N, C-alpha and C positions, 0 to 999 in steps of 0.2 A: 728589346726582347720581351718586355712586359706586354707590349701591344700584341705581339704574336700569341702570347698566352691568352690574352683576352679573346682573340679570334678563335683559339682552340676551345676555350670554354663555351663560346657561343655555338660552335659547330658540334661539339661532343656532348653537350648538355641541352637537348632539345627542350624548348620552352623556358629555359632559364633567362631571367631578365639581366641583361648585360648593358650597363649604362656607361657611355663614353663621356669624356670631359665636355662640359658646357651643355649637356642635354638636361632636360627638366628633371629627370629622375636622379641624375648625378648631382645636380645642384641641390636637390631636396635633401639628399643625404649629407652633403657637405655643410649645409646650413643647420642641420640638426645637432651638431656638436655644440656643447655649451662652453668649451674652452677654445679660444682663438688659436692656441698652439696646435690643437688637433684639426681645426677647421681650415687652416692654411696649408695643410699637406695636400698634395694632388696625386692621387692614385691614377694609374693608366686606365683603369675601369673599376666600376663598382658593381658587384653581382649581388642579387637579392633573392636567395632561395626561399621558397615558400613552404617547403616540407623538409623533414630530416633526411629523406631519401634524396631529394634534390641537392641538399647540402653535402651529402656523402659523395655524390657525383662530382661536385665542385672540388672537394678535397682529393678525390681520386685523380682528377685531371691535373691538379696542381702538383701532385707528388709523382705522377707517372709519365706525363706528356713531355716529350723533348722540347716542345715549344715553351714549356713553363720551367725548364731547368734552371734558368737564371732569374725567375720572377718570384720575389718574396710576397708575402701576403699579411693582412691584418684582419682581425675579426671585430666587428662593431655590433654591439647591442644598443641599449639605451644609454650606455656609457656610465662610468663612475670616476675613474682617475683622469685628471686633466692633462697629464704630461703628453707631449708630442710623441706620436708613434705607438701609444698604448692601444689605440683602437682605430688607427688610420695609418696610411703609409704613402710615401712619395714614390712614384714610378713603379708601383706594384699593383696588386689586386686587393681591394678591400671587400670583404664578405660582410654584407649588411644583413644580419639575421632578424631584424625587427619584423619581418613578415611572419616569423614563427612566434606569435605572441598569444596563442590560445591559453585559456585558463579553464580547467574543469576539475571536478572532484569524483572520487569513487562514490559508491552508493550511499554509504553512511557519512560522507563528507569528512572522513578522518584523514584523508590524504588529498592534497591539491596538486594537480599536474600543471605546471606552468612552463610555457615555452620560453626558450632562452632570450627571445627578442622582446619579451613583455617588460613593462615597468611594474614597480610595486603597486602603483595606483591601479593598474589593470587588475591585479590580484585582489586588492582590498575592495574595489568596487564590486567585483563578482562575489566575494566571500561574505562581506558584511551582511547582506540580506539573509544569509544562511545561518547567521549567528556564529560564524567561524572566521578565523584569520590565520595568517602564517607569520612567522617571526622574520619579517623582511625589513627593508630599509625604512628609515623615518621620513625621508623626503620621497614622496611618491613618484617623482620623475626619474629617480635613479633606476638603472637597469637591474634585472634579476640576476643575470649571469655574472657580471663582474663582482658585484657585492658578495654573492654566495661563495664563489671560488676563492675569494680573499679572506673569508671568515664570516663577516657580516654582524653588525651590531643592530639590535632591534629593541623596541620598547618591551618585548617579551623576553629578552635575553637573560635577565635575572632568574626567570622561571625555567627556561629551556636551553640556555647556552647560546653560542654563536649560531647565526643562521645556518651555516653548513652542518651544524650538529643535528638539525631537524630534517635534513635530507634523508629520505629512505631509499632513493634510487636516482642515479644519473643515467640519462640516455646520452651516449657519447660516440662521436665518430673518431676512430683512430686514424693514424697517418695513412694507412692502406685504403681508407674509405670504408672500412668495415664498421657497421653500426652495432654497438653492444650496449648492454645494460650493466651498470656497476652498482652492486648493492651488497648487503651483508652475506649473501649466499653465492653470488656470482661476481668474479673479479673483485674480491673483497679488498685486495691490496690497492687496486685502482680507486675503489670506493673511498678508502681512507685518504689516499693521496690527493684526491680532488677536494677534500675538505680542508682547504687552506693552501693547497699547492698551486693555485692559480691556473694559468693557461698552458702548462708545460706538458700536457699529456694527450690532448685531443680537443675537438670542438664539441662542447656539451650543447645539446639541442633541447633538452627538457630536464626540468628539475621536479621530482616528486617529493613534496614537503609534507611532513606531519602538521596537521592543523591544530589550533588552540581555540577554545571557546571564547567568545567575546560578546559583549553587549555594547553599551556606550562607555567612554573613557574620559578621564580628565586630560585636557590638553590646553595649550596656550603658553603664555610667557609672563614673567614678572621682570620689570626693569627697575633698577636702583641707581641713584646717583653714585658716581665713582667714589665719593667720599665714604660710602658705606661698604666698600669692597671687603674690608676686613671681616665684617659681620657676615657678609655673603660667603666668603671663603670658609669661615668657621662652620656655617650651616651646611655647606656642601661637604666639607671634610667629615663632619659628624655623621652625615648620611652615608657617605662612601666607605667609612671605616667601621661602621656599626658591626658588632659581633653577630647580631642576628639581623641581617640585611632584609628589608621588606622587599620581597620578590615582585611586588606589584609596582615598585617605584623605579622610574627611569629618568634621571635628571642630567641635564647638560648645563653647566655654568660657563658663560662666555664673556670675554673682554673684546670690545670693538674699538679700534683706533682709526681715525680719519686724518691722514697726513696734511690735508688742506686746512681743516679747522683746528688741527692739533687737539682734538677733543677725544676723551675716553668715555666709554659707557660700559656698564656691567649689567648682565641680564641672566636669567635662568629659565629653563623650560622644564618645570617639574611635572612630568607626565605621570599619570597613575592609571593602571589598566583595569580599573573599576570605576563606576560612575559616582565617585565621591569628590565633592568640590573642595573640601578642606581635609585631606588625609592627615592623620596625626604625624606621620613621618616628616611632613613639610612644615610643621608648626613653627620651628625656629626661623625658617625662611619667610613665612608669612608675617612674622612679627617685626621684620625689618621695614622701615619706611620705604615705600616704593614710589616711583614716578608713574608707573602704569601697571595695571593688573588686567591681563587679557585671558585669564583662565576661564574655561567653560567646560561643561559636559557636552561631548560631541561624539560623532562616529569617526572611526579611524580613517575611512576613505575621505572624509571631509578635512580632517586635520592634516593628512598627508598631501592634500592637493595644494601645494605651496605655489605662490606666484613665481613664475620663471624669472631667473636672473638674465639680463641681456648678455649676449656673448661678450666675454672679456677674457683677458689673460688671467690664468689662475695658477696659484702655487700651493702645494700641499707639503707638509712636513710633520713628523710625529715623534713622540717619545713616550715612555711609560715610567711611572714614578710611584714611590710609596705615597700614601695619603697623609697630608699634613697641611693645616691652615697656615702655619709658619712658612712652609715651603712655598705655598701659593703666594703669600705676601712677598717673599724674596724673589720669586719668579717675576711677579709684576714689576718690581723695581728694576730687575735686569732687563726685561723687555722694554720698559719705558725708556731706560737709558740708551738702549741700542737703537730704538726706532725713532725717537722723538724728532731728530733733525733730518731724517731721511724723507725727502719729498720729491719724487720723480715728476716729470712733466705730466700734467693732467691729474696728478694725485694718485693715491693708493689707499685702499682700505684693508686693514689687518683684522683678522678674526681669530682669537685664540680661545679654543673651547676645551673644557675639561670634563671628562666622563668617568664615572666609576667603573672599575673592573673588579668586582667583589668575587669572593671565593664561590658563591652560589652560581655565578655566571660561568666560571671556568670548569666547574665540576662535571656538568653533563658530557663534555667532550674530552675530558682528560684521558689520554691514551687511546682515544678513538678517532681523533682528527689528527692533522699533521701540523698543528700550530705550536705544540710544545707547552701550552699553558696548563696549569693545574692548581687546585686549592692550596698546594704546598707553597705557592708563591705569596700567599696572603692577599689581603685586600690591597688593590692598586688603583691607579687612575691613569687614563690615557689622555695625552694632549694632542689636539689637532691644531696646528698652525696653518692658517690659510690666508691668502692674499688675493685681492682682485684689483686689476688696474687696466686702463685702456691703451696705454702707449706701448706697443710691441718693441719699440726701440729700447725700452728699459728692462727687457726680460733678464738679461745677464746680471744687471745690477741688483734686480729684485732677488734673484736666486742667491747671489752672494750675500745680500743682507739677511735673507731668511736663514741661511746657514750660520751667519753670525749670531742671530737671535737664538737659534736652537743651541748653539754651543755655549752661549752665555747662560741659558737656562740649565743646560746639562752640567755646567761647571758648578753652579749653585747646588744642584741636586747631588752631584758627586761628592762635594765637600760635606754635605749633610748625611751621606751614606744612603741616599734615597733614589738614586738612578737605577733603573731596572733594565734588563736585557731585551725584553720583548719589544719588537718594532711591528706595529700593526700594519699589515700590507696595504689595506685599503686607504690608509691615510699617509702612506710613505711617499717621500720625494723620490724621483727617479735615481738619484745618486745614493740613496740609502740601500741597505741590503737586508730587507725584512726576512727573506726565507732563511738566511743564515742565523737569524735570531731565534729560530724555532728549535735550535739545539742540534748538536752533532748527530745524534741518533736519528732524528727526524730528517735531517738533510741527507744522510746516507740512504735512508728509506726512500725518500723522494727521488733521488738519483737512480737508485736501483729500479724503481717502478717506471721511471721515464725510459730507461734503457730497455726494459722488458716490453713495454707497449709501443715504444717509438724508437726502435734500435738505430734508425738512421738520423735521429735527432731533427726530424722535420719541424717540430714545434719549438725547438731551440734555434735552429739555423734559418729556416725559411720564414718563420714568423717571429721577427726580432722584438716585437713590442712586449712590454710588461717586464716582470721580474723573472729572470731566467735562472735555471739551475746550471751551475758551471759543470760541464761534462769532463 
């Protein structure tokens, strides 16, 4: 049936690029996924609209043509989440929106209009010469669409909030194929729902984002011997829990474990959004003996242009916690105990990253987005557990081990009274329920808004990928 839908799309959308399996265009899209779980799915065809109006025609055919009645679909930008089915589909239609990747600004450069198929590097490379930027992803290869609809953490987030908080307008295609703008004046409920409600309401084709001023910034990393982890944890905790958080500071502290060498490493990326090589906020971190210091003053588009990781299997999992150096120490012990003897064929690399979620971060969007976070939660920290491994035959075992690791960490935090409810969507495993962590009032609002703009549940039923609202 999906093949009949592909035929209908080709005939009813003149000029639309419809790529069939094993064609050059089809293979190009399939090879562009960075997780093997997504790349191994095989849609019946891949369509690549070049404009929002062409994309609207695609949605219209998918939702109204008898030929597409049993054909499900997925939407692919530059991707963010690695889980199978979030941006691709077996035996359905994948809509590849990367052709819609334009970046432009209004006259005074206060708003950047970014196509849903753009990467953050596309945006930064365009805006940097203008002395402007947007609060986008830290890895430039990540897609604008997925990150923004799930919230979005940026180097600028302590100043302006989640990425979604900086959106002033969404251009979105509803299930009927109607193209609308959602902003504070028009479709204000949809505007709020899209700020953290993910892909439950329509196909967003353009994001209009408020810009921030930028010159050069401090970027790079510090690496320390694992024996200094206690000092690193304390420095991180002092920064993340500061009563007066420095809004120019954006730090990630990470643990890396290689199952083949059974070696641990600890490192930090103390970014500062001004051209200061040794900001005062990071002095305790600088005082710790390091293995390497790769910090430098650079441009954001240079810093964000990271080396691509070869296609591998990926695992994400997340949790949110109160900030405590003691908790971080105990987390490390729990993780090490759980992971140390696990060594699947061809090995696995685990990366456990901790990021501040201070009150200045959650303040701009409190009550205005659909994430449910607010300064009342206090200073917190988010953990991203990720894993990379080549052997697809180990996928189920890795998923089970990741669940075990997170439960061991959560048990420690729960015992200390430091486990928090918020589950950050963009870091969540497919088995987690991040939207429910936004709070009952927000969930009810999201469901009501979905019913209003998509009464037939097209983006719940026909587009199964991602985190769905239970209807």
